C-alpha positions in Angstrom: -85.8 131.8 -114.5 -85.4 128.9 -112.8 -88.9 127.5 -112.5 -89.4 127.8 -116.4 -88.2 124.5 -116.9 -90.4 122.8 -114.6 -93.6 125.3 -116.2 -92.7 123.8 -119.4 -92.7 120.5 -118.5 -95.8 120.8 -116.5 -98.0 122.3 -119.3 -96.8 119.8 -122.0 -97.5 116.7 -119.4 -101.3 118.9 -119.0 -101.6 119.5 -122.8 -100.8 115.6 -123.6 -103.5 114.2 -121.1 -106.0 116.6 -122.3 -105.9 116.1 -126.0 -105.7 112.5 -125.0 -109.1 112.6 -123.2 -110.8 115.2 -125.5 -108.7 115.6 -128.7 -111.1 118.4 -130.2 -111.1 121.7 -128.6 -112.9 124.5 -131.0 -111.3 128.8 -131.0 -114.7 130.0 -130.4 -113.6 133.5 -131.1 -110.5 135.9 -131.9 -107.8 136.4 -128.9 -107.6 139.2 -126.9 -103.6 139.9 -127.5 -102.0 142.2 -124.6 -99.6 144.7 -125.8 -97.0 146.6 -122.9 -94.0 147.3 -122.6 -93.2 144.5 -120.2 -94.6 141.7 -122.1 -96.2 140.7 -125.5 -99.0 137.7 -124.2 -102.7 136.4 -125.1 -104.8 138.1 -122.3 -107.6 135.5 -123.4 -108.5 132.8 -126.1 -112.3 131.6 -126.0 -112.4 127.5 -126.7 -114.8 125.0 -126.2 -113.8 121.0 -125.9 -115.7 118.2 -128.5 -116.8 115.0 -126.9 -114.7 113.0 -124.1 -113.1 109.9 -125.4 -114.0 106.8 -123.6 
């Protein structure tokens, strides 16, 4: 997929910025795994953020 490299770059930038501003992320529940013949993925992963770093 031609867009895979761009998507990977965007996600890297997103998480780098997110973890700079909100370094504490806590999982609040179990992940919901989606199993199918076409893909295996996480359908949902509940989480909360800690305090904002200023």
